[in-house]
C-alpha positions as protocol buffer text, in pm:
chain_id: "A"
residue {
  index: 1
  type: UNK
  ca { x: 15207 y: -1705 z: -2775 }
}
residue {
  index: 2
  type: UNK
  ca { x: 15429 y: -1855 z: -2509 }
}
residue {
  index: 3
  type: UNK
  ca { x: 15737 y: -1871 z: -2758 }
}
residue {
  index: 4
  type: UNK
  ca { x: 15687 y: -1559 z: -2858 }
}
residue {
  index: 5
  type: UNK
  ca { x: 15671 y: -1435 z: -2459 }
}
residue {
  index: 6
  type: UNK
  ca { x: 16022 y: -1629 z: -2427 }
}
residue {
  index: 7
  type: UNK
  ca { x: 16196 y: -1498 z: -2744 }
}
residue {
  index: 8
  type: UNK
  ca { x: 16088 y: -1080 z: -2650 }
}
residue {
  index: 9
  type: UNK
  ca { x: 16225 y: -1123 z: -2275 }
}
residue {
  index: 10
  type: UNK
  ca { x: 16510 y: -1284 z: -2421 }
}
residue {
  index: 11
  type: UNK
  ca { x: 16540 y: -983 z: -2659 }
}
residue {
  index: 12
  type: UNK
  ca { x: 16521 y: -697 z: -2405 }
}
residue {
  index: 13
  type: UNK
  ca { x: 16856 y: -621 z: -2253 }
}
residue {
  index: 14
  type: UNK
  ca { x: 16910 y: -374 z: -1936 }
}
residue {
  index: 15
  type: UNK
  ca { x: 17218 y: -188 z: -1920 }
}
residue {
  index: 16
  type: UNK
  ca { x: 17298 y: -33 z: -1604 }
}
residue {
  index: 17
  type: UNK
  ca { x: 17574 y: 208 z: -1525 }
}
residue {
  index: 18
  type: UNK
  ca { x: 17843 y: 163 z: -1263 }
}
residue {
  index: 19
  type: UNK
  ca { x: 17802 y: 348 z: -981 }
}
residue {
  index: 20
  type: UNK
  ca { x: 18026 y: 626 z: -979 }
}
residue {
  index: 21
  type: UNK
  ca { x: 18288 y: 623 z: -707 }
}
residue {
  index: 22
  type: UNK
  ca { x: 18182 y: 768 z: -352 }
}
residue {
  index: 23
  type: UNK
  ca { x: 18517 y: 871 z: -276 }
}
residue {
  index: 24
  type: UNK
  ca { x: 18612 y: 1030 z: -590 }
}
residue {
  index: 25
  type: UNK
  ca { x: 18628 y: 1421 z: -426 }
}
residue {
  index: 26
  type: UNK
  ca { x: 18827 y: 1309 z: -164 }
}
residue {
  index: 27
  type: UNK
  ca { x: 19102 y: 1162 z: -387 }
}
residue {
  index: 28
  type: UNK
  ca { x: 19065 y: 1493 z: -569 }
}
residue {
  index: 29
  type: UNK
  ca { x: 19115 y: 1663 z: -270 }
}
residue {
  index: 30
  type: UNK
  ca { x: 19440 y: 1497 z: -152 }
}
residue {
  index: 31
  type: UNK
  ca { x: 19571 y: 1481 z: -507 }
}
residue {
  index: 32
  type: UNK
  ca { x: 19547 y: 1859 z: -487 }
}
residue {
  index: 33
  type: UNK
  ca { x: 19675 y: 1928 z: -144 }
}
residue {
  index: 34
  type: UNK
  ca { x: 19989 y: 1735 z: -241 }
}
residue {
  index: 35
  type: UNK
  ca { x: 20003 y: 1942 z: -572 }
}
residue {
  index: 36
  type: UNK
  ca { x: 20009 y: 2226 z: -322 }
}
residue {
  index: 37
  type: UNK
  ca { x: 20229 y: 2074 z: -79 }
}
residue {
  index: 38
  type: UNK
  ca { x: 20516 y: 2025 z: -388 }
}
residue {
  index: 39
  type: UNK
  ca { x: 20436 y: 2368 z: -514 }
}
residue {
  index: 40
  type: UNK
  ca { x: 20534 y: 2503 z: -172 }
}
residue {
  index: 41
  type: UNK
  ca { x: 20849 y: 2296 z: -137 }
}
residue {
  index: 42
  type: UNK
  ca { x: 20983 y: 2381 z: -422 }
}
residue {
  index: 43
  type: UNK
  ca { x: 20941 y: 2795 z: -419 }
}
residue {
  index: 44
  type: UNK
  ca { x: 21003 y: 2787 z: -59 }
}
residue {
  index: 45
  type: UNK
  ca { x: 21233 y: 3028 z: -44 }
}
residue {
  index: 46
  type: UNK
  ca { x: 21029 y: 3356 z: -278 }
}
residue {
  index: 47
  type: UNK
  ca { x: 20696 y: 3223 z: -42 }
}
residue {
  index: 48
  type: UNK
  ca { x: 20929 y: 3268 z: 271 }
}
residue {
  index: 49
  type: UNK
  ca { x: 21114 y: 3617 z: 172 }
}
residue {
  index: 50
  type: UNK
  ca { x: 20760 y: 3719 z: 53 }
}
residue {
  index: 51
  type: UNK
  ca { x: 20645 y: 3655 z: 400 }
}
residue {
  index: 52
  type: UNK
  ca { x: 20941 y: 3783 z: 632 }
}
residue {
  index: 53
  type: UNK
  ca { x: 20905 y: 4138 z: 386 }
}
residue {
  index: 54
  type: UNK
  ca { x: 20514 y: 4093 z: 482 }
}
residue {
  index: 55
  type: UNK
  ca { x: 20602 y: 4056 z: 862 }
}
residue {
  index: 56
  type: UNK
  ca { x: 20821 y: 4415 z: 859 }
}
residue {
  index: 57
  type: UNK
  ca { x: 20560 y: 4586 z: 728 }
}
residue {
  index: 58
  type: UNK
  ca { x: 20412 y: 4482 z: 982 }
}
residue {
  index: 59
  type: UNK
  ca { x: 20623 y: 4508 z: 1252 }
}
residue {
  index: 60
  type: UNK
  ca { x: 20720 y: 4909 z: 1112 }
}
residue {
  index: 61
  type: UNK
  ca { x: 20315 y: 4980 z: 1213 }
}
residue {
  index: 62
  type: UNK
  ca { x: 20316 y: 4826 z: 1530 }
}
């Protein structure tokens, strides 16, 4: 019976999944922040014109 117990124990395999990266949300945030910065740089002229239009409208109100 000892031989059977040893044989049964050797066949048991425990599969453990690796722990997820604790910084994955931080990485996703930094990548999205970089994407927004690049988008703002590439589209800076239309965005600046839009901001000027809003500020000119506010100046007329006040």
